[in-house]
C-alpha positions in Angstrom: 0.0 0.0 0.0 1.4 3.4 -0.9 1.8 6.1 1.8 -1.3 8.2 2.5 -1.4 11.4 0.6 -1.3 14.3 3.0 -2.8 17.7 2.8 -0.1 20.3 3.0 -1.0 23.8 4.0 1.0 26.4 2.2 0.5 29.8 0.7 1.2 30.0 -3.0 1.1 33.2 -5.1 -0.5 32.9 -8.5 0.8 35.2 -11.2 -1.5 37.9 -12.4 -1.5 36.3 -15.8 -3.4 33.3 -14.3 -6.0 35.6 -12.7 -6.3 37.9 -15.7 -7.2 34.9 -18.0 -9.8 33.4 -15.7 -13.1 33.2 -17.5 -16.2 34.0 -15.4 -19.3 32.6 -17.0 -21.7 31.1 -14.4 -22.1 27.6 -15.9 -18.7 26.5 -17.2 -17.6 23.1 -18.2 -15.8 20.7 -15.7 -12.3 21.5 -17.2 -12.6 25.1 -16.0 -12.7 24.0 -12.4 -10.1 21.2 -12.5 -7.1 21.9 -14.7 -4.1 19.8 -15.5 -1.0 22.0 -15.6 0.9 19.3 -17.6 0.1 16.5 -20.0 0.5 13.8 -17.2 -2.0 15.6 -15.0 -4.5 15.9 -17.9 -4.1 12.2 -18.6 -4.8 11.4 -14.9 -7.9 13.5 -14.9 -9.2 11.9 -18.1 -8.4 8.4 -17.0 -9.9 8.9 -13.6 -13.1 10.3 -15.0 -13.4 7.4 -17.4 -12.6 4.7 -14.9 -14.2 5.8 -11.6 -17.7 6.9 -10.9 -16.5 8.5 -7.6 -13.8 10.4 -9.4 -16.3 11.8 -11.9 -18.6 12.8 -9.0 -15.7 14.7 -7.5 -15.2 16.6 -10.7 -18.9 17.4 -10.9 -19.0 18.7 -7.4 -16.1 20.9 -8.1 -17.7 22.1 -11.3 -20.6 23.4 -9.3 -18.4 25.3 -6.9 -16.3 28.5 -6.6 -13.1 26.5 -6.4 -10.5 26.2 -9.2 -8.0 23.4 -8.8 -4.6 23.3 -10.7 -3.0 19.9 -10.8 0.7 19.5 -11.4 2.7 16.3 -11.4 6.1 16.3 -9.7 9.1 14.0 -9.3 9.5 14.5 -5.5 7.4 15.5 -2.5 8.7 15.9 1.0 7.7 13.6 3.8 6.9 10.5 1.8 3.5 11.7 0.7 2.0 10.9 -2.7 0.1 14.2 -3.1 -0.6 17.5 -1.4 -3.2 20.2 -1.7 -2.2 23.9 -1.1 -4.4 26.9 -0.8 -3.2 29.3 -3.5 -5.3 32.5 -3.2 -8.8 33.9 -3.3 -9.7 36.5 -5.9 -13.1 37.9 -6.1 -15.6 35.1 -5.9 -13.1 32.4 -6.8 -10.8 30.3 -4.6 -7.8 28.7 -6.1 -6.1 25.5 -4.9 -3.1 23.7 -6.2 -2.5 19.9 -6.1 0.9 18.5 -6.5 0.9 14.8 -7.3 3.9 12.4 -7.2 4.5 10.6 -10.5 5.2 7.3 -8.7 3.5 3.9 -8.8 1.0 2.6 -11.2 -1.6 4.6 -13.1 -4.2 3.4 -10.7 -2.0 4.5 -7.7 -1.7 8.0 -9.1 -5.4 8.3 -9.9 -6.3 7.0 -6.4 -4.0 9.7 -4.9 -5.5 12.3 -7.1 -9.0 11.2 -6.0 -7.8 11.6 -2.4 -6.6 15.1 -3.1 -9.8 16.1 -5.1 -11.8 15.0 -2.0 -9.8 17.6 0.0 -10.7 20.2 -2.7 -14.4 19.2 -2.3 -14.0 19.7 1.4 -12.7 23.2 0.8 -15.5 23.8 -1.7 -18.1 22.8 0.9 -16.6 25.3 3.4 -17.1 28.8 2.0 -15.3 30.4 5.0 -12.0 28.9 3.8 -10.3 31.7 2.0 -6.7 31.5 3.1 -4.2 29.0 4.6 -5.3 29.8 8.2 -9.0 29.1 7.6 -8.0 26.0 5.7 -6.0 24.8 8.8 -9.0 25.6 11.0 -11.3 23.5 8.7 -9.0 20.5 9.1 -8.7 20.9 12.8 -12.5 20.6 12.8 -13.1 17.8 10.2 -9.8 15.9 10.3 -6.6 15.7 12.2 -3.2 17.4 12.3 0.3 16.0 11.4 3.7 17.6 11.7 3.1 20.6 14.1 0.4 22.4 12.2 1.6 22.1 8.6 -0.1 18.8 7.5 -3.7 17.8 7.8 -5.8 14.7 6.8 -9.4 13.6 6.7 -11.0 10.2 6.9 -13.2 11.2 3.9 -10.2 11.7 1.7 -8.6 8.4 2.7 -11.9 6.5 2.0 -12.4 8.3 -1.3 -8.9 7.4 -2.5 -9.5 3.7 -1.7 -13.0 3.8 -3.4 -11.4 5.3 -6.5 -8.7 2.6 -6.5 -11.4 -0.1 -6.2 -13.4 1.3 -9.1 -10.3 1.7 -11.2 -9.6 -2.0 -10.5 -13.2 -3.0 -11.4 -14.1 -4.1 -7.9 -17.1 -1.7 -7.4 
């Protein structure tokens, strides 16, 4: 079993070019809310949506929210985690998150880890008061638990979601 993906609280500054190009129509397609920053991330999103009902439902829930999620694949993450979600910024009515996902393990492992992190994004979407790293930390102190002296948080829902996505990708559900 791969190590549990852990939510990492961190501030990230988005460049003004990202914010200036953000479309604002009220009913936008799913890809507007969950964006792959590289070809590997886009492949994981497409494969997860095609292979897991739970994964597709996460994308749909995010599409109905004020949260925009950028997903980037990386070669290394600290602390032995497979993924991490960071609060980027809030701009106007939008909240921006970033997921970094380790490119390690099988395709199913990576999609499961992404499902885990997307569940964290849904948890943020369901909590409109979360608008910065401090309110994100407060949310996880309420719904989850803390690791590593206030910098890493986890929730049971994200762990269960990652496992459900894995089972669906493997055809067991």
